[in-house]
N, C-alpha and C positions, 0 to 999 in steps of 0.2 A: 572436413572441414569443423565437424561437430567433435572428431577426436581432437583435433588441436584445441577447440575453445576447453573440453575436458581437462586436457596438460594444462593449460592456463590456468585454471582453477586451483591445481595443486603447486603451484610451480612457489617456489619460497618453504615450501613445507618438506621437501626434499632435501636430500642430504647434498652439501656442496654443489649446488647450482651455481655452473660459472658466468653465464649470463642470459638474459631472457629474449629469446628466439624473436624475432621480425615478424611477425605475422598480417596477411592479408584478410581485411575482412569486410564483407557487404553488408548493405544496412539489414536484411533479414539476420544474418551473423549476429550483430551489434546487438539487435532484440531482443535474440534467443536465448545470448548471455546475458544481458540485462533480466530478464524474466526469470531469471535462475537464480542471479549474484546483486542484485540490487538490494540495498540493506531496506530501504523504505519497504519493500516487497516482502521482505522478510520479516518485518513487523507485520505487516496482514496478515500473513500466512500463520503467524505466531498466534495471532487473534483468531484466527481461523479453526486453529488447533483447540485453542482453549473454548470457543464456541461447540465444538465437538464433547470436551469434555463437559462442558455444562448442560449438555443433552444427556451424557452415559450418567452424568450426577443426579439429576432428576428424576432418572427411569431407575437408580439405583434405591431411591425411596420407596418406592412401591413393590418393592422384593421382601423377603421375610427379613427381618432382624435379629440373629439369636448371639444370646450372649450367654458367657459361660463365667459365674461367679463365684468367689470363697473367699472366705476368711476364718482366723482364729484368732481368738481373746485370750488375753488373760485379766481376770477380776481380780484384782491386788486389792481392794476395795467393796466386796460385794452388796450389790444395793439391798436394803432392808425394808421391810415393811412393819407394822405395828397391827398387833391383830389382839382379839377379847379372847382369851384363853379359856373364860368359863363358856365357850362356846360349844369347846371339847371336854370340858371337867366340869360338871356342874356343881362338885364340889368348891371350887375357887369362886370367890365372891364377882358378881357382876360387874365388867368393865375393868377388870384388872389385864393389864396392856404389856406385850411382853413383844420385845424383836425379834422377827423370825426372818431369815434369808432363804430363796427361793432360790438362787442365781449359784450354779456352781462356781468353783477357781476358775475352770478352762471351758469355755465352749467352741463353738465351729458347726460350720457350714459351707455345702458345696453346693451350687445349683446351676440347672440351667434355663433361661427363660426366650421363647418366641412369641415375636408380634408381629402382626400381618395387619396391614390394612386392607379393609374390606370396600370403604367406600369413601372417595373422598374428592367431589368434586374440582377440587381448586388441583387436586393431583392431575387429574387427566388434561384439567386446563394448559396447565404449567409445562406438560409432554408438547402439547401443541406450539405452547409458545416458547421454549428450549427450540423446538424445532425451527420456528422461524425465525429466532434470534439465529441460529447457525445461518439460515438462508439469508439473514440481512450481512453476517461476516462475511460469507461468501461472496457477496456484493460487492463489498466495499473494498476487497481482495480484486475485483475484477475492475475496478473503477479506477483502482491504483496502478494496473496492470496498464490501462490506457493510457492515464497519465504518464507513466513511464514510456510506452510506446510514442506517444508525441513527442515528448522531452529528447530522446534520444535518436527521433527520426530528425527532429529540426537540428539538432547539435549535428548529427551526422551529414545533411547539406550544407551549414555551417561551416565545419572543417574541409569540405570539398571547394566550396566558395572560397574559402582564406588560401589552400591549395592552389586553387586558377588563379588567383588572385597574383599570389606567389611568382608562377609561373609568367603571367603576363607583365608582369614588373620585370621582370629577369630578362624579358624579350626585348621589351622597349629599350633597357639599360643594354642592351647588345645594339640596337638600334642605333643610340645613341654614342655608344664605344665608336661605330662603325664612322657615324657622321662627323666626330669628335676625329679623328684620325684622318680622316678626308679632306677635314677644315683644315686640320693643322698643317697639311701638306701643300693644299693651296696655300697656305699664308706663306709659308719657306719658300712657295714658289710666287710671290707675291700676286697670288689673284686672289687674298681675300685679307681682310683687316684683322688685327688681334683681338677686335671689341667680338668678332664673328666667334673666334676660339671660346674666348672667355663666356660668351652668351653661352655657348651651348657647354662649356664646363660648369656653370652654375645649375642649368639642369641637370648635367651628368650626378652629380653630387646631390643635388635634391633628392635626385631618385632612389639612391646610394644609401640614404639616411631612411627614405621610404621601404626600400627593402629591408633593411636590418627590422624598423617596428613591424611588417607583415610578417615578413620571418617567426616572428617571438607571437603575433597573434595566431600563427598556424599552430604552433607550438600549444598556447592556449585554448585553442577553440581543439586541438587531440584533447586535452587534459579533460575541458567538459566533456566531452563528448564519453569518454573513460571512468568519468566521473558519474554520469548520467547511468552507465552499464553496473557499475559497480566494480571495477576493475582497477587494478595497481594503476596508478598512475605513471610509474617509471616503465611498466609495460609497451615496448616500441612494436607500433603497430602500422598499416598499410589501408587505406581505402580499398577497394578493389573495384568501385564502381567509379565512371567518369560521368562531369555534368552533361556530355553529349548523350549520354542512354537516359536520361531524365525524360521523363514523359509529363508533360504539364497536361492532365485533361478534367473537364469538368464531370464529376460523378453524376450518375443517374441519380435524379432528385425522383421523390414518388407523383405520381399524376393523380395521386386521387388524395383523402388524408391521410397526413404522416400517422404513421406508427409512436408512438411516443414511448411504447416497451420497449424501441430500440436504443434511445437513453437509458443508460444506467443512472442516472440519475432519478430520474420519473419510476425507473423500476424500485429504487430504493425505497422512496416515498410509499409505493405500492406495498411493500413491505412492511413498512414504517405503520401505515395503516390497518395492516393486519395486526399488528403487535398491538395495536391503542382498543381493536376491538377484542383480542383475546382478553386484554387488560380487565374490561369492561365485564368480558362472560366471567372471568376471574371473581369479580366483584358479585356478580349475583350469584352464581354457585355456593357464597359464602352463606347463605338464608338456607342451605339445605343440611342437614344432618350429617356430621360424621361418625365413622362407626370404624372399628378396630378389635382386631381378635386377639388374644392373649394365651400363653401356655407356659406353664414351669413346671419342674419337676426336679427335687433336689434331694440332699440329706443333710439332716443336722444333731449335734451330740451336746452334750456336755460330759462334765467328770470334774472329781476332787482331783487327781493327780493328771499329771502331763500326759503321762504312760498310755494313761486309760485311751488316748486317742488310736492308738493304732487296733483298738478291738470293737472288729469287726460290728458284734452285736449292739453296739451302745450307738450306731449310727444306724438312726429313724428317717426312714424317705417320707416324702411328703410332693403333693402335686397338685396345680388348681390350673384350670380352663374356664376361661372367661370372654365377655364380650363388652366393649365399652362404649357407650355412644353419646354422644355430644350436640346437643340442641340450640341452636342462637336463640335467643329469646329477645332481646333488647341490646344495642349499642350504643346509643344515645345518637343514632343516624349517622353513625361513620360510615355505614355501606352506602348509603343512600346518597351522600356527598360524593362518593368516591366512583362512582358511576356518573353522577351530572358532572363532574370534573371529566370522564372518559367522555362522555358525550361531546364538551367541546373542545378537546384533543384531537377527536375524531373530525369535527367539523374545519378545525384548524389545520390539518393535514390536508382536507379535502380543497380548500382556498388554498395552503401550498403548492397543490397538485393542478389546479387550475392557473394558478400564477406562471407556474413551470411550462405550462403548455401555451403558452403566451411567448415565455422568454425563449422555448427552444423555436417557435415560428420566426421569433426575429431572427435569431441565429441564424437560422438555416439562409434566411434572406439577405442578411449582409453577407453572411458568407459565400454565398452565391455571386452577389454584386461586387463585392471585393476579387474574388476569382476571375472572374469576369473582365473585370476594370484592372487587372494587373495581368491577365494573359495579351490585352489588347497592348499594354506599357510596354511588355514584353519585346512583343513584335516591334514597335513603334522602337525601342533602345537597339532592339538587332538591327534594324535597317540603318540607324544613326553609325551604329559601330562598323556597317560598310561602308558607307560611306566616308564616314571618318578614314577608315583605312585606305579608301581610293583617292581620297582629296591630300593624304600623305604620301602614297606612292607618287603620284603627280608633282607634286611640290617637291619631293625628291630629286626626280627625274630632271624636272625643269631647273632645280639648282646646280646637278651635275653638269648640266648642259651651259651654264652659262646664264639662262633665261630668268632664272627666279632667285630670289633672296634668300639668306639664311634665316632670317627671323620668320621667312614665311614657312619653312620647312621646322622650325622653332612650332612655332604657332598649332602646326598641322599635328606636330609630334603631341604635343598637350594637348589637342581637341582630341586624337586617339585615345590617349588616355583616359580621358573622361568619360569616352562613350563606352570603353569598354567597362568601367567602373559602372558606370549608369547600368551599362546591360548587366551585371552578375549581381546588383543589387537588386534590380526588377525580377531578375531569376529566382535569388531567393524567398524575394516577398510572394512568387507567383507558386513555388512551393509551398511556403508555408499557408498562403492561402488554401492552398489544396488538401494541405493536411488538418488545418481546421475547420472545414467543410465537410470532409469524412467523420470528423468528430461530431460536428455539429448533427449526421445525420445516424450515426451512432454504428458507421462501419468502418471506423477505419481500424480495429482491432477486435476479432471475433476470439474470444475465450473456447 
């Protein structure tokens, strides 16, 4: 099956594919396919990779930064200075000035510089924040996976219900078709009235219209499933599971206090709290000095003619080693106000966590009540469907034996169809409630 799913991913890219083969998919197959192909998950995966790149970018800021610089200049108008030449020639009157240029027509330089961060509190806090941001991105990706699992599960069972509804309608049409033929024969033999035939034909025609509409709903439900999976909407599929195989069970709920960390939303808030605390820490370390080391080595030259650039003796070397310190003194209380803002953000997240805990408790309780109620309703609707089937069978036998009316059979058939529809609706609601309870408990999907 996994091989078939892989082949589906490359359908349409190979040359001359004639027709897409119909594949049979279980719910697990659909979920696996969706986790690898859903476009929303692909976007979240890219966000996760962007966060990884952000961590690497932050790390690189603390590594040595090396550069090679070089340049050649032609001084077409050399800079000049005025000097008092009496300083060099006493015979010249004092104050006698003359233009002198200390710049050659050509100059050049080549140098290597290396800068290294020695201490910056913000850098080390930034590393922690980058890793925490990556963690948050990962949790957002997990939340998207949970949402996709929920959507695919509901879409899969919705498609199963649509298939079952179509099958039941086809059986109902078969029953009415048989009844219509029998009644027509009885009418021709003089044992039934034309109104009996017409009454059945009206119901028969209505069912044909409903069959067409249900067939369209079945196609739409499958397309919705394929959309949630990220699959080509034109890819033919079959659902491998049957409604008879679906088990409605009440998930085990915690006897003691619920571990809210099982809910990805709460875990996300915890990570956001860590980010806010790291931001506060970063603002606090801004009061500490920053220290950088610098190393430089290079060559420079100057020449009257361009050809002299190639004379190695004219290139003079130079070097420098140094340390730079930056000590903050006063910033107009900017850092202090930022720290106060961080404290308020942390307090805000604490309130959000408290609110989410209450909301989770309410979700779990509501989901439990809903599932219990839906299971009870499902059992009632199942009994009603069985009873409606018995009533129809008895009514038909009575009609065939001449002790029952045509109208009684038609009403029994309509009641049976309604009971079947109610049962399928109750089944889907029970399945949906089960999925929602698992999600509320944080057990719907484990990465």
